[in-house]
PyMOL Python script that loads the backbone (N, CA, C, O; Angstrom):
from pymol import cmd

cmd.read_pdbstr("""\
ATOM      1  N   UNK A   1      47.053  59.117 125.856  1.00  0.00           N
ATOM      2  CA  UNK A   1      45.995  59.467 126.581  1.00  0.00           C
ATOM      3  C   UNK A   1      46.007  59.598 128.060  1.00  0.00           C
ATOM      4  O   UNK A   1      45.555  60.560 128.680  1.00  0.00           O
ATOM      5  N   UNK A   2      46.598  58.481 128.595  1.00  0.00           N
ATOM      6  CA  UNK A   2      46.646  58.335 130.034  1.00  0.00           C
ATOM      7  C   UNK A   2      47.650  59.240 130.494  1.00  0.00           C
ATOM      8  O   UNK A   2      47.566  59.741 131.615  1.00  0.00           O
ATOM      9  N   UNK A   3      48.811  59.547 129.536  1.00  0.00           N
ATOM     10  CA  UNK A   3      49.813  60.651 129.937  1.00  0.00           C
ATOM     11  C   UNK A   3      49.217  62.037 129.993  1.00  0.00           C
ATOM     12  O   UNK A   3      49.571  62.806 130.887  1.00  0.00           O
ATOM     13  N   UNK A   4      48.402  62.367 129.159  1.00  0.00           N
ATOM     14  CA  UNK A   4      47.739  63.625 129.211  1.00  0.00           C
ATOM     15  C   UNK A   4      46.897  63.805 130.370  1.00  0.00           C
ATOM     16  O   UNK A   4      46.942  64.891 130.949  1.00  0.00           O
ATOM     17  N   UNK A   5      46.201  62.966 130.751  1.00  0.00           N
ATOM     18  CA  UNK A   5      45.342  63.035 131.887  1.00  0.00           C
ATOM     19  C   UNK A   5      46.209  63.216 133.155  1.00  0.00           C
ATOM     20  O   UNK A   5      45.980  64.113 133.966  1.00  0.00           O
ATOM     21  N   UNK A   6      47.182  62.353 133.285  1.00  0.00           N
ATOM     22  CA  UNK A   6      48.185  62.370 134.361  1.00  0.00           C
ATOM     23  C   UNK A   6      48.804  63.777 134.364  1.00  0.00           C
ATOM     24  O   UNK A   6      48.902  64.320 135.465  1.00  0.00           O
ATOM     25  N   UNK A   7      49.209  64.400 133.336  1.00  0.00           N
ATOM     26  CA  UNK A   7      49.868  65.568 133.342  1.00  0.00           C
ATOM     27  C   UNK A   7      48.842  66.870 133.797  1.00  0.00           C
ATOM     28  O   UNK A   7      49.125  67.821 134.524  1.00  0.00           O
ATOM     29  N   UNK A   8      47.724  66.605 133.197  1.00  0.00           N
ATOM     30  CA  UNK A   8      46.607  67.734 133.564  1.00  0.00           C
ATOM     31  C   UNK A   8      46.390  67.682 135.030  1.00  0.00           C
ATOM     32  O   UNK A   8      46.396  68.728 135.680  1.00  0.00           O
ATOM     33  N   UNK A   9      46.180  66.427 135.641  1.00  0.00           N
ATOM     34  CA  UNK A   9      45.996  66.249 137.039  1.00  0.00           C
ATOM     35  C   UNK A   9      47.097  66.878 137.850  1.00  0.00           C
ATOM     36  O   UNK A   9      46.876  67.628 138.801  1.00  0.00           O
ATOM     37  N   UNK A  10      48.244  66.552 137.445  1.00  0.00           N
ATOM     38  CA  UNK A  10      49.483  67.045 138.221  1.00  0.00           C
ATOM     39  C   UNK A  10      49.435  68.545 138.179  1.00  0.00           C
ATOM     40  O   UNK A  10      49.463  69.186 139.230  1.00  0.00           O
ATOM     41  N   UNK A  11      49.367  69.121 137.027  1.00  0.00           N
ATOM     42  CA  UNK A  11      49.319  70.567 136.889  1.00  0.00           C
ATOM     43  C   UNK A  11      48.306  71.182 137.693  1.00  0.00           C
ATOM     44  O   UNK A  11      48.538  72.215 138.320  1.00  0.00           O
ATOM     45  N   UNK A  12      47.049  70.526 137.711  1.00  0.00           N
ATOM     46  CA  UNK A  12      45.756  71.101 138.597  1.00  0.00           C
ATOM     47  C   UNK A  12      46.079  71.054 140.007  1.00  0.00           C
ATOM     48  O   UNK A  12      45.699  71.938 140.774  1.00  0.00           O
ATOM     49  N   UNK A  13      46.871  69.905 140.437  1.00  0.00           N
ATOM     50  CA  UNK A  13      47.181  69.795 141.826  1.00  0.00           C
ATOM     51  C   UNK A  13      48.381  70.630 142.413  1.00  0.00           C
ATOM     52  O   UNK A  13      48.434  70.996 143.587  1.00  0.00           O
ATOM     53  N   UNK A  14      49.278  70.870 141.518  1.00  0.00           N
ATOM     54  CA  UNK A  14      50.431  71.552 141.868  1.00  0.00           C
ATOM     55  C   UNK A  14      50.652  72.692 140.762  1.00  0.00           C
ATOM     56  O   UNK A  14      51.491  72.578 139.869  1.00  0.00           O
ATOM     57  N   UNK A  15      49.764  73.867 140.924  1.00  0.00           N
ATOM     58  CA  UNK A  15      49.862  74.838 139.877  1.00  0.00           C
ATOM     59  C   UNK A  15      51.360  75.535 139.816  1.00  0.00           C
ATOM     60  O   UNK A  15      51.787  76.130 138.827  1.00  0.00           O
ATOM     61  N   UNK A  16      52.035  75.364 140.982  1.00  0.00           N
ATOM     62  CA  UNK A  16      53.408  76.072 140.931  1.00  0.00           C
ATOM     63  C   UNK A  16      54.451  75.241 140.302  1.00  0.00           C
ATOM     64  O   UNK A  16      55.621  75.597 140.434  1.00  0.00           O
ATOM     65  N   UNK A  17      54.169  74.184 139.638  1.00  0.00           N
ATOM     66  CA  UNK A  17      55.182  73.208 139.293  1.00  0.00           C
ATOM     67  C   UNK A  17      56.139  73.942 138.288  1.00  0.00           C
ATOM     68  O   UNK A  17      55.804  74.802 137.474  1.00  0.00           O
ATOM     69  N   UNK A  18      57.466  73.407 138.515  1.00  0.00           N
ATOM     70  CA  UNK A  18      58.405  74.187 137.418  1.00  0.00           C
ATOM     71  C   UNK A  18      59.674  73.248 137.362  1.00  0.00           C
ATOM     72  O   UNK A  18      59.990  72.504 138.290  1.00  0.00           O
ATOM     73  N   UNK A  19      60.283  73.349 136.315  1.00  0.00           N
ATOM     74  CA  UNK A  19      61.536  72.508 136.121  1.00  0.00           C
ATOM     75  C   UNK A  19      62.764  73.338 136.785  1.00  0.00           C
ATOM     76  O   UNK A  19      63.022  74.530 136.616  1.00  0.00           O
ATOM     77  N   UNK A  20      63.355  72.524 137.473  1.00  0.00           N
ATOM     78  CA  UNK A  20      64.581  73.240 138.188  1.00  0.00           C
ATOM     79  C   UNK A  20      65.888  72.458 137.918  1.00  0.00           C
ATOM     80  O   UNK A  20      66.257  71.678 138.797  1.00  0.00           O
ATOM     81  N   UNK A  21      66.567  72.576 136.882  1.00  0.00           N
ATOM     82  CA  UNK A  21      67.635  71.995 136.453  1.00  0.00           C
ATOM     83  C   UNK A  21      67.802  71.429 135.065  1.00  0.00           C
ATOM     84  O   UNK A  21      67.039  71.757 134.156  1.00  0.00           O
ATOM     85  N   UNK A  22      68.710  70.654 134.914  1.00  0.00           N
ATOM     86  CA  UNK A  22      68.854  70.054 133.469  1.00  0.00           C
ATOM     87  C   UNK A  22      67.926  68.981 133.310  1.00  0.00           C
ATOM     88  O   UNK A  22      67.608  68.341 134.312  1.00  0.00           O
ATOM     89  N   UNK A  23      67.412  68.672 132.116  1.00  0.00           N
ATOM     90  CA  UNK A  23      66.653  67.682 131.764  1.00  0.00           C
ATOM     91  C   UNK A  23      67.439  66.937 130.698  1.00  0.00           C
ATOM     92  O   UNK A  23      67.271  67.265 129.523  1.00  0.00           O
ATOM     93  N   UNK A  24      68.206  66.052 130.983  1.00  0.00           N
ATOM     94  CA  UNK A  24      69.076  65.334 130.011  1.00  0.00           C
ATOM     95  C   UNK A  24      68.373  64.349 129.153  1.00  0.00           C
ATOM     96  O   UNK A  24      67.647  63.508 129.684  1.00  0.00           O
ATOM     97  N   UNK A  25      68.537  64.388 127.831  1.00  0.00           N
ATOM     98  CA  UNK A  25      67.818  63.492 126.898  1.00  0.00           C
ATOM     99  C   UNK A  25      68.426  62.126 127.165  1.00  0.00           C
ATOM    100  O   UNK A  25      69.545  62.028 127.670  1.00  0.00           O
ATOM    101  N   UNK A  26      67.715  61.099 126.837  1.00  0.00           N
ATOM    102  CA  UNK A  26      68.115  59.582 127.100  1.00  0.00           C
ATOM    103  C   UNK A  26      69.371  59.343 126.119  1.00  0.00           C
ATOM    104  O   UNK A  26      70.311  58.664 126.532  1.00  0.00           O
ATOM    105  N   UNK A  27      69.394  59.839 124.953  1.00  0.00           N
ATOM    106  CA  UNK A  27      70.349  59.554 123.806  1.00  0.00           C
ATOM    107  C   UNK A  27      70.301  58.227 123.160  1.00  0.00           C
ATOM    108  O   UNK A  27      71.280  57.623 122.723  1.00  0.00           O
ATOM    109  N   UNK A  28      69.012  57.806 123.139  1.00  0.00           N
ATOM    110  CA  UNK A  28      68.695  56.507 122.582  1.00  0.00           C
ATOM    111  C   UNK A  28      67.835  56.860 121.319  1.00  0.00           C
ATOM    112  O   UNK A  28      66.992  57.747 121.449  1.00  0.00           O
ATOM    113  N   UNK A  29      67.992  56.190 120.021  1.00  0.00           N
ATOM    114  CA  UNK A  29      67.163  56.599 118.901  1.00  0.00           C
ATOM    115  C   UNK A  29      65.862  55.875 119.075  1.00  0.00           C
ATOM    116  O   UNK A  29      64.874  56.384 118.546  1.00  0.00           O
ATOM    117  N   UNK A  30      65.735  54.838 119.696  1.00  0.00           N
ATOM    118  CA  UNK A  30      64.593  54.050 119.651  1.00  0.00           C
ATOM    119  C   UNK A  30      63.776  54.473 120.962  1.00  0.00           C
ATOM    120  O   UNK A  30      62.643  54.017 121.111  1.00  0.00           O
ATOM    121  N   UNK A  31      64.230  55.179 121.743  1.00  0.00           N
ATOM    122  CA  UNK A  31      63.334  55.548 123.192  1.00  0.00           C
ATOM    123  C   UNK A  31      63.704  56.850 123.225  1.00  0.00           C
ATOM    124  O   UNK A  31      64.678  57.103 123.934  1.00  0.00           O
ATOM    125  N   UNK A  32      63.129  57.844 122.580  1.00  0.00           N
ATOM    126  CA  UNK A  32      63.244  59.399 122.732  1.00  0.00           C
ATOM    127  C   UNK A  32      62.706  59.768 123.938  1.00  0.00           C
ATOM    128  O   UNK A  32      61.799  59.118 124.459  1.00  0.00           O
ATOM    129  N   UNK A  33      63.154  60.694 124.401  1.00  0.00           N
ATOM    130  CA  UNK A  33      62.661  61.529 125.639  1.00  0.00           C
ATOM    131  C   UNK A  33      63.669  61.782 126.758  1.00  0.00           C
ATOM    132  O   UNK A  33      64.880  61.653 126.574  1.00  0.00           O
ATOM    133  N   UNK A  34      63.181  62.114 127.819  1.00  0.00           N
ATOM    134  CA  UNK A  34      64.251  62.572 128.995  1.00  0.00           C
ATOM    135  C   UNK A  34      64.453  61.424 129.953  1.00  0.00           C
ATOM    136  O   UNK A  34      63.636  60.590 130.343  1.00  0.00           O
ATOM    137  N   UNK A  35      65.785  61.581 130.253  1.00  0.00           N
ATOM    138  CA  UNK A  35      66.389  60.546 131.386  1.00  0.00           C
ATOM    139  C   UNK A  35      65.587  60.912 132.565  1.00  0.00           C
ATOM    140  O   UNK A  35      64.940  60.055 133.168  1.00  0.00           O
ATOM    141  N   UNK A  36      65.602  62.209 132.938  1.00  0.00           N
ATOM    142  CA  UNK A  36      64.940  62.690 134.315  1.00  0.00           C
ATOM    143  C   UNK A  36      64.644  64.158 133.984  1.00  0.00           C
ATOM    144  O   UNK A  36      65.275  64.830 133.168  1.00  0.00           O
ATOM    145  N   UNK A  37      63.602  64.571 134.722  1.00  0.00           N
ATOM    146  CA  UNK A  37      63.099  65.861 134.565  1.00  0.00           C
ATOM    147  C   UNK A  37      63.051  66.360 136.065  1.00  0.00           C
ATOM    148  O   UNK A  37      62.005  66.081 136.651  1.00  0.00           O
ATOM    149  N   UNK A  38      63.936  66.999 136.729  1.00  0.00           N
ATOM    150  CA  UNK A  38      63.766  67.627 138.077  1.00  0.00           C
ATOM    151  C   UNK A  38      62.989  68.718 138.161  1.00  0.00           C
ATOM    152  O   UNK A  38      63.126  69.733 137.479  1.00  0.00           O
ATOM    153  N   UNK A  39      62.000  68.488 139.164  1.00  0.00           N
ATOM    154  CA  UNK A  39      60.950  69.729 139.299  1.00  0.00           C
ATOM    155  C   UNK A  39      60.815  69.998 140.773  1.00  0.00           C
ATOM    156  O   UNK A  39      61.146  69.224 141.671  1.00  0.00           O
ATOM    157  N   UNK A  40      60.255  71.267 140.914  1.00  0.00           N
ATOM    158  CA  UNK A  40      59.917  71.659 142.279  1.00  0.00           C
ATOM    159  C   UNK A  40      58.453  71.774 142.130  1.00  0.00           C
ATOM    160  O   UNK A  40      57.946  72.468 141.248  1.00  0.00           O
ATOM    161  N   UNK A  41      57.665  70.986 143.131  1.00  0.00           N
ATOM    162  CA  UNK A  41      56.317  71.049 143.055  1.00  0.00           C
ATOM    163  C   UNK A  41      55.463  72.327 143.635  1.00  0.00           C
ATOM    164  O   UNK A  41      54.344  72.666 143.249  1.00  0.00           O
ATOM    165  N   UNK A  42      56.191  72.906 144.574  1.00  0.00           N
ATOM    166  CA  UNK A  42      55.426  74.031 145.109  1.00  0.00           C
ATOM    167  C   UNK A  42      54.311  73.632 146.207  1.00  0.00           C
ATOM    168  O   UNK A  42      54.345  72.517 146.728  1.00  0.00           O
ATOM    169  N   UNK A  43      53.558  74.355 146.461  1.00  0.00           N
ATOM    170  CA  UNK A  43      52.360  74.026 147.353  1.00  0.00           C
ATOM    171  C   UNK A  43      51.223  73.460 146.632  1.00  0.00           C
ATOM    172  O   UNK A  43      50.744  73.909 145.591  1.00  0.00           O
ATOM    173  N   UNK A  44      50.813  72.365 147.325  1.00  0.00           N
ATOM    174  CA  UNK A  44      49.673  71.681 146.669  1.00  0.00           C
ATOM    175  C   UNK A  44      48.373  72.312 146.745  1.00  0.00           C
ATOM    176  O   UNK A  44      48.196  72.969 147.771  1.00  0.00           O
ATOM    177  N   UNK A  45      47.406  72.277 145.903  1.00  0.00           N
ATOM    178  CA  UNK A  45      46.082  72.915 146.090  1.00  0.00           C
ATOM    179  C   UNK A  45      45.343  71.771 146.772  1.00  0.00           C
ATOM    180  O   UNK A  45      45.434  70.570 146.518  1.00  0.00           O
ATOM    181  N   UNK A  46      44.609  72.368 147.668  1.00  0.00           N
ATOM    182  CA  UNK A  46      43.774  71.289 148.418  1.00  0.00           C
ATOM    183  C   UNK A  46      42.354  71.291 147.813  1.00  0.00           C
ATOM    184  O   UNK A  46      41.730  72.266 147.394  1.00  0.00           O
ATOM    185  N   UNK A  47      41.963  69.967 147.856  1.00  0.00           N
ATOM    186  CA  UNK A  47      40.741  69.814 147.262  1.00  0.00           C
ATOM    187  C   UNK A  47      39.525  70.161 148.149  1.00  0.00           C
ATOM    188  O   UNK A  47      39.710  69.903 149.338  1.00  0.00           O
ATOM    189  N   UNK A  48      38.337  70.681 147.840  1.00  0.00           N
ATOM    190  CA  UNK A  48      37.270  71.016 148.685  1.00  0.00           C
ATOM    191  C   UNK A  48      36.591  69.755 149.120  1.00  0.00           C
ATOM    192  O   UNK A  48      36.321  68.875 148.302  1.00  0.00           O
ATOM    193  N   UNK A  49      36.322  69.657 150.346  1.00  0.00           N
ATOM    194  CA  UNK A  49      35.564  68.319 150.881  1.00  0.00           C
ATOM    195  C   UNK A  49      34.358  68.184 150.103  1.00  0.00           C
ATOM    196  O   UNK A  49      33.729  69.172 149.721  1.00  0.00           O
ATOM    197  N   UNK A  50      33.984  66.904 149.834  1.00  0.00           N
ATOM    198  CA  UNK A  50      32.712  66.503 149.121  1.00  0.00           C
ATOM    199  C   UNK A  50      31.792  66.250 150.229  1.00  0.00           C
ATOM    200  O   UNK A  50      32.061  65.481 151.151  1.00  0.00           O
ATOM    201  N   UNK A  51      30.570  66.988 150.114  1.00  0.00           N
ATOM    202  CA  UNK A  51      29.632  66.787 150.987  1.00  0.00           C
ATOM    203  C   UNK A  51      28.486  65.889 150.541  1.00  0.00           C
ATOM    204  O   UNK A  51      28.002  66.127 149.434  1.00  0.00           O
ATOM    205  N   UNK A  52      28.043  64.992 151.189  1.00  0.00           N
ATOM    206  CA  UNK A  52      27.128  63.821 150.808  1.00  0.00           C
ATOM    207  C   UNK A  52      25.675  64.209 151.233  1.00  0.00           C
ATOM    208  O   UNK A  52      24.744  63.428 151.034  1.00  0.00           O
TER     209      UNK A  52
END
""", "prot")
cmd.dss("prot")
cmd.show_as("cartoon", "prot")
cmd.util.cbc("prot")
cmd.orient("prot")
């Protein structure tokens, strides 16, 4: 669940996020996934100031 929230927040903050290169797998049977995923963030979306 935390991962889904983190990724959604990342995509909202950096809408131009894209993978730029190879994303090698770990190669382990018990810990599947990527060793690293190189990305380019692009420009950040600025948040609107909160008025109190």
